[in-house]
N, CA and C of each residue as an Amber inpcrd file, in Angstrom:
protein
   183
   8.3090000  30.0770000  16.5370000   8.9210000  29.3720000  17.6400000
  10.2820000  28.8600000  17.1850000  11.2130000  28.9260000  18.0720000
  12.5410000  28.3970000  17.7890000  12.8800000  27.4160000  18.9090000
  13.1340000  26.1510000  18.5430000  13.4150000  25.1220000  19.5400000
  14.2310000  24.0070000  18.9010000  14.9860000  23.3220000  19.7120000
  15.7890000  22.2020000  19.2360000  14.9610000  20.9260000  19.3230000
  14.7810000  20.2510000  18.1920000  14.0280000  19.0000000  18.1460000
  14.8740000  17.8830000  18.7320000  14.2610000  17.0880000  19.6160000
  14.9760000  15.9860000  20.2510000  14.4330000  14.6270000  19.8420000
  13.1410000  14.5640000  19.4920000  12.5210000  13.2780000  19.1700000
  11.1210000  13.5220000  18.6200000  10.4390000  12.4320000  18.3090000
   9.0610000  12.4980000  17.8240000   8.1830000  11.6180000  18.6970000
   6.9290000  11.9910000  18.8470000   5.9470000  11.1570000  19.5300000
   5.0960000  10.5030000  18.4500000   5.0240000   9.1900000  18.4810000
   4.2870000   8.4530000  17.4640000   2.9470000   7.9800000  17.9950000
   1.9710000   7.9040000  17.1000000   0.6600000   7.3460000  17.3960000
   0.2890000   6.4520000  16.2220000   0.2830000   5.1480000  16.4480000
  -0.0130000   4.1810000  15.3840000   0.9070000   4.3750000  14.1810000
   2.1880000   4.4980000  14.4420000   3.2360000   4.6250000  13.4180000
   3.1700000   5.9190000  12.6180000   2.4950000   6.9350000  13.1400000
   2.4520000   8.2580000  12.5200000   2.9650000   9.2730000  13.5220000
   3.6100000  10.3160000  13.0240000   4.1000000  11.3660000  13.9150000
   2.9110000  12.1600000  14.4350000   2.7630000  12.1970000  15.7550000
   1.6680000  12.9260000  16.3920000   2.1570000  14.2210000  17.0190000
   3.4730000  14.2710000  17.3260000   4.0330000  15.4720000  17.9440000
   5.5440000  15.4710000  17.7660000   6.0880000  16.6640000  17.8170000
   7.5400000  16.8450000  17.7800000   7.9640000  17.2010000  19.1990000
   8.9450000  16.4740000  19.7180000   9.4500000  16.7620000  21.0590000
  10.6530000  17.6920000  20.9300000  10.6180000  18.7810000  21.7020000
  11.7020000  19.7580000  21.6670000  12.1260000  20.0740000  23.0930000
  13.2280000  20.8240000  23.2060000  13.6560000  21.2790000  24.5190000
  12.6560000  22.2570000  25.1230000  11.8350000  22.8770000  24.2760000
  10.8280000  23.8350000  24.7480000   9.4960000  23.1610000  25.0680000
   9.3910000  21.8630000  24.8090000   8.1500000  21.1420000  25.0710000
   7.6820000  20.3850000  23.8490000   6.5170000  19.8020000  23.9830000
   5.9380000  18.9680000  22.9250000   5.0510000  19.8190000  22.0270000
   5.1880000  19.6470000  20.6960000   4.3810000  20.3920000  19.7390000
   3.5640000  19.3950000  18.9370000   2.2550000  19.3950000  19.1370000
   1.3720000  18.4770000  18.4130000   1.3450000  18.8490000  16.9350000
   1.2030000  17.8400000  16.0720000   1.1470000  18.0960000  14.6300000
   0.4100000  16.9670000  13.9120000  -0.0670000  17.2670000  12.7190000
  -0.6770000  16.2540000  11.8660000   0.2230000  15.9350000  10.6830000
   1.2400000  16.7580000  10.4680000   2.2300000  16.5400000   9.4060000
   3.5590000  17.1190000   9.8770000   4.6380000  16.5940000   9.3310000
   5.9650000  17.0370000   9.7480000   6.9070000  17.0090000   8.5490000
   7.6640000  18.0770000   8.3720000   8.6950000  18.1340000   7.3370000
  10.0350000  18.1660000   8.0560000  10.8740000  17.2010000   7.7450000
  12.1970000  17.1240000   8.3560000  13.2010000  17.6850000   7.3600000
  13.6970000  18.8840000   7.6240000  14.5960000  19.5730000   6.7030000
  15.7960000  20.1090000   7.4760000  16.5660000  19.2180000   8.0520000
  17.7060000  19.6060000   8.8730000  19.0270000  19.1910000   8.2320000
  18.9970000  18.9220000   6.9400000  20.2220000  18.5290000   6.2420000
  20.8240000  17.2690000   6.8420000  22.1370000  17.2460000   6.9380000
  22.8270000  16.0690000   7.4480000  22.4390000  15.7730000   8.9000000
  21.9390000  16.7800000   9.6160000  21.5060000  16.5830000  10.9980000
  20.1680000  15.8460000  11.0780000  19.5390000  15.6000000   9.9300000
  18.3010000  14.8360000   9.8850000  18.5360000  13.3590000  10.1910000
  19.7150000  12.8600000   9.8900000  20.0030000  11.4230000  10.0210000
  19.7160000  10.8610000  11.4110000  20.2070000  11.4720000  12.5030000
  19.9020000  10.9180000  13.8220000  18.4060000  10.9540000  14.1470000
  17.7040000  11.9890000  13.7040000  16.2670000  12.0700000  13.9450000
  15.5250000  11.0120000  13.1370000  15.9340000  10.7990000  11.8950000
  15.3090000   9.7870000  11.0480000  15.5320000   8.3860000  11.6000000
  16.6830000   8.1530000  12.1850000  16.9830000   6.8300000  12.7430000
  15.9710000   6.4600000  13.8210000  15.5290000   7.4440000  14.6060000
  14.5280000   7.1940000  15.6320000  13.1730000   6.8040000  15.0570000
  12.9620000   7.1010000  13.7710000  11.7190000   6.7470000  13.0920000
  11.8780000   5.4700000  12.2710000  13.0780000   4.8850000  12.3150000
  13.3370000   3.6840000  11.5230000  13.6250000   3.9850000  10.0630000
  14.0010000   5.2300000   9.7640000  14.2890000   5.6430000   8.3860000
  15.7830000   5.8880000   8.2220000  16.2480000   5.7810000   6.9870000
  17.6640000   6.0230000   6.7040000  17.8000000   6.6680000   5.3330000
  18.6100000   7.7050000   5.2510000  18.9000000   8.3620000   3.9720000
  20.4010000   8.5860000   3.8870000  20.9850000   8.3130000   2.7410000
  22.4350000   8.4860000   2.5890000  22.8120000   9.9510000   2.4100000
  22.9040000  10.6820000   3.5180000  23.2620000  12.0980000   3.4620000
  24.6780000  12.3020000   3.9640000  25.4120000  13.1440000   3.3000000
  26.7600000  13.5270000   3.7010000  26.8180000  15.0450000   3.7300000
  27.6090000  15.5870000   4.6310000  27.7530000  17.0330000   4.6560000
  28.8750000  17.4380000   3.7180000  28.5470000  18.3340000   2.8130000
  29.5370000  18.8550000   1.8730000  29.0480000  20.2230000   1.4150000
  29.8900000  21.1740000   1.5390000  29.4900000  22.5460000   1.2210000
  29.1420000  22.6930000  -0.2640000  27.9550000  23.2800000  -0.4930000
  27.5450000  23.5990000  -1.8540000  26.9080000  22.4620000  -2.6280000
  26.7200000  21.3080000  -2.0040000  26.1240000  20.1810000  -2.7110000
  24.8600000  19.7310000  -1.9890000  23.9660000  19.1080000  -2.7280000
  22.7620000  18.5590000  -2.1200000  22.3010000  17.3480000  -2.9100000
  21.4500000  16.5570000  -2.2790000  20.8730000  15.3850000  -2.9150000
  19.3660000  15.5540000  -2.8830000  18.6840000  15.3090000  -4.0110000
  17.2510000  15.4070000  -4.0790000  16.6910000  14.0240000  -4.3890000
  15.7420000  13.5860000  -3.5920000  15.0760000  12.2900000  -3.8410000
  13.6650000  12.5390000  -4.2700000
């Protein structure tokens, strides 16, 4: 499936589904791997990571 993620649906502070333009996708686990574009999605979860876009570089935590 290919879809643009717009938000997450939470259940008791856990991600229960990923909201996309194609609809809601239920899940029990979620990996957020969108690079610098992860920041706006993480903000909706109350999370923050110091990511900057720069070609050829990455940060590993």
